[in-house]
Structures are given as structure tokens and as C-alpha cells.
C-alpha positions as a Python dict, from the first residue, in 0.01 Angstrom:
ca = {
    (1, 'M'): (0, 0, 0),
    (2, 'F'): (-413, -62, -48),
    (3, 'W'): (-563, -254, 249),
    (4, 'T'): (-864, -473, 197),
    (5, 'P'): (-1083, -627, 455),
    (6, 'E'): (-1106, -1007, 433),
    (7, 'R'): (-1383, -1170, 233),
    (8, 'R'): (-1672, -1293, 359),
    (9, 'P'): (-1813, -1448, 566),
    (10, 'D'): (-1540, -1511, 787),
    (11, 'G'): (-1420, -1133, 708),
    (12, 'R'): (-1450, -805, 916),
    (13, 'N'): (-1392, -436, 846),
    (14, 'L'): (-1310, -158, 1040),
    (15, 'A'): (-1546, -80, 1301),
    (16, 'L'): (-1504, 235, 1582),
    (17, 'T'): (-1747, 459, 1774),
    (18, 'I'): (-1831, 816, 1710),
    (19, 'D'): (-2005, 969, 2019),
    (20, 'P'): (-2201, 1216, 1933),
    (21, 'P'): (-2301, 986, 1614),
    (22, 'L'): (-2264, 1071, 1251),
    (23, 'R'): (-2595, 1127, 1035),
    (24, 'A'): (-2481, 1014, 720),
    (25, 'W'): (-2769, 819, 603),
    (26, 'P'): (-3045, 1027, 639),
    (27, 'V'): (-3340, 1055, 301),
    (28, 'E'): (-3214, 1383, 204),
    (29, 'S'): (-2879, 1179, 106),
    (30, 'L'): (-3123, 1055, -227),
    (31, 'R'): (-3159, 1396, -294),
    (32, 'T'): (-2775, 1466, -413),
    (33, 'G'): (-2855, 1328, -807),
    (34, 'H'): (-2565, 1060, -703),
    (35, 'A'): (-2641, 738, -675),
    (36, 'R'): (-2288, 661, -533),
    (37, 'P'): (-2058, 804, -250),
    (38, 'T'): (-1913, 1101, -329),
    (39, 'D'): (-1811, 1307, -20),
    (40, 'R'): (-2107, 1129, 159),
    (41, 'P'): (-2280, 839, 144),
    (42, 'N'): (-2531, 934, -87),
    (43, 'A'): (-2754, 646, 76),
    (44, 'W'): (-3043, 611, 310),
    (45, 'A'): (-3024, 327, 521),
    (46, 'A'): (-3262, 259, 815),
    (47, 'A'): (-3184, 253, 1164),
    (48, 'P'): (-3005, -77, 1202),
    (49, 'H'): (-3264, -243, 1427),
    (50, 'D'): (-3568, -129, 1234),
    (51, 'P'): (-3769, -460, 1210),
    (52, 'R'): (-4022, -242, 914),
    (53, 'P'): (-3785, -22, 783),
    (54, 'A'): (-3996, 288, 515),
    (55, 'L'): (-3892, 539, 357),
    (56, 'H'): (-4114, 816, 283),
    (57, 'L'): (-4104, 1115, 41),
    (58, 'R'): (-4351, 1407, -8),
    (59, 'W'): (-4357, 1687, -275),
    (60, 'P'): (-4530, 2001, -196),
    (61, 'E'): (-4747, 1973, -519),
    (62, 'P'): (-4893, 1655, -667),
    (63, 'R'): (-4667, 1502, -920),
    (64, 'R'): (-4814, 1256, -1218),
    (65, 'I'): (-4602, 965, -1184),
    (66, 'S'): (-4561, 620, -1463),
    (67, 'R'): (-4230, 494, -1372),
    (68, 'V'): (-4041, 504, -1055),
    (69, 'H'): (-3667, 353, -1046),
    (70, 'L'): (-3481, 246, -756),
    (71, 'A'): (-3086, 172, -661),
    (72, 'F'): (-3046, -107, -379),
    (73, 'D'): (-2722, -201, -169),
    (74, 'T'): (-2526, -494, -415),
    (75, 'D'): (-2219, -449, -203),
    (76, 'H'): (-2004, -355, -495),
    (77, 'D'): (-1657, -335, -290),
    (78, 'H'): (-1771, -735, -294),
    (79, 'A'): (-1739, -830, -615),
    (80, 'M'): (-1931, -1161, -707),
    (81, 'E'): (-1668, -1372, -901),
    (82, 'S'): (-1743, -1602, -1229),
    (83, 'V'): (-1876, -1960, -1149),
    (84, 'L'): (-1593, -2066, -1144),
    (85, 'G'): (-1532, -1926, -728),
    (86, 'D'): (-1668, -1999, -436),
    (87, 'H'): (-1953, -1788, -312),
    (88, 'T'): (-2084, -1833, 61),
    (89, 'E'): (-2379, -1656, -30),
    (90, 'R'): (-2684, -1723, -307),
    (91, 'A'): (-2790, -1356, -286),
    (92, 'V'): (-2567, -1054, -157),
    (93, 'P'): (-2665, -975, 223),
    (94, 'F'): (-2667, -570, 193),
    (95, 'C'): (-2971, -583, -83),
    (96, 'V'): (-3350, -519, -54),
    (97, 'R'): (-3517, -827, -80),
    (98, 'D'): (-3886, -742, -26),
    (99, 'Y'): (-4047, -433, -101),
    (100, 'T'): (-4338, -244, -154),
    (101, 'R'): (-4425, 100, -328),
    (102, 'R'): (-4739, 275, -260),
    (103, 'A'): (-4845, 629, -346),
    (104, 'S'): (-5126, 790, -144),
    (105, 'G'): (-5143, 489, 74),
    (106, 'H'): (-5264, 280, -186),
    (107, 'V'): (-5015, 23, -314),
    (108, 'I'): (-4876, 84, -675),
    (109, 'A'): (-4613, -219, -629),
    (110, 'E'): (-4458, -508, -497),
    (111, 'R'): (-4194, -714, -571),
    (112, 'R'): (-4011, -1018, -368),
    (113, 'D'): (-3705, -1207, -402),
    (114, 'N'): (-3532, -901, -536),
    (115, 'H'): (-3162, -958, -577),
    (116, 'Q'): (-3099, -677, -848),
    (117, 'T'): (-2949, -324, -771),
    (118, 'R'): (-3133, -202, -1010),
    (119, 'N'): (-3564, -171, -1036),
    (120, 'V'): (-3796, 0, -1302),
    (121, 'I'): (-4124, -31, -1224),
    (122, 'V'): (-4362, 122, -1487),
    (123, 'L'): (-4712, 149, -1399),
    (124, 'D'): (-4984, 43, -1574),
    (125, 'E'): (-5190, 376, -1486),
    (126, 'P'): (-4977, 654, -1393),
    (127, 'V'): (-5078, 795, -1066),
    (128, 'T'): (-5065, 1180, -924),
    (129, 'T'): (-5006, 1202, -601),
    (130, 'D'): (-4731, 1420, -337),
    (131, 'D'): (-4574, 1143, -211),
    (132, 'L'): (-4442, 790, -217),
    (133, 'S'): (-4367, 496, 31),
    (134, 'L'): (-4089, 236, 27),
    (135, 'E'): (-4181, -53, 269),
    (136, 'I'): (-3885, -268, 322),
    (137, 'P'): (-3979, -575, 519),
    (138, 'A'): (-3609, -728, 539),
    (139, 'P'): (-3296, -758, 310),
    (140, 'H'): (-3109, -1071, 271),
    (141, 'G'): (-2882, -1074, 599),
    (142, 'D'): (-2890, -913, 915),
    (143, 'V'): (-2791, -588, 809),
    (144, 'P'): (-3005, -212, 771),
    (145, 'A'): (-3212, -202, 453),
    (146, 'S'): (-3074, 104, 230),
    (147, 'V'): (-3143, 255, -107),
    (148, 'F'): (-2933, 484, -313),
    (149, 'E'): (-3180, 629, -566),
    (150, 'V'): (-3507, 666, -592),
    (151, 'R'): (-3622, 850, -950),
    (152, 'C'): (-3939, 908, -1056),
    (153, 'Y'): (-4092, 1002, -1403),
    (154, 'G'): (-4425, 1128, -1531),
}
């Protein structure tokens, strides 16, 4: 038998408290090379009540970057049925809605009203930097922002 939680908006999943708390969603999870859960979440999640979460990535030496791939949480466990089914929301509450990408403190990309899992940022001009940040003002719902994948290409 397989237990499935009730669907949103009234659905609730299991909840428990663990002391000391698990450190399951650190930024190091993005370095595993996996974009989905394996033996751990393989995702970074912001602190639940952080009003302006940001993800910071640094390299020991500057790198030339011309393209960045991002993967956000669009709740793959909760399939969006066809247009024949009712939907209680217009966007997945877990998905990052707005974000700003910075390299060496300079804005290289901004996105508003995102609703997609995968975002590919192709820069007009490549940047050479030893750090990237991803600022996430808010996801679509009242949940922590989370990122499954950040991949940078030269």
C-alpha cells in the first residue's frame, strides 16, 4: 500500500520535530551533481522565515561564465493535471517567482513572474568572476525558496 497525502489546498503532509534539527538543505547540496533527491534532498532551501534569501557561490579562482542553468522546485510530487481538472492555484507555491543574478556584485540577470522549473540565462557578454549570487525576494507561496541546481558554463 502507498500513502498519498491529500491534495492542496486542504491537504497536509506528515510533520515532525527533530532535536537537534537536521541540516538537510545546505548550499553544499548543490555540488552533488544531482538535481533530484537521491540519498539526501540535493537541494538548497532558504531559512523558513528569511524575507530576502540569497544563495552565494564562490570559486577559488575567477571563471568565465556565459550561461547559467537554474532548476527550481515546482513540486514534482504534485502533478498539474490537464485542463480538464481543477487547479486551486495559478502557480506552484514552491517555485521561485522573482530572482536577481549577480556576478561580483553586478546584476547580470533578473526575472519576474517565473513559473518554470528550468531557467537558462544566456548572457549577452560573458563575465569573469569568482562569485555568483542568486537573490530570491519571494517564492509564489508562503514556503521557503529552494533551488535544485545551479550550473555555470563558459
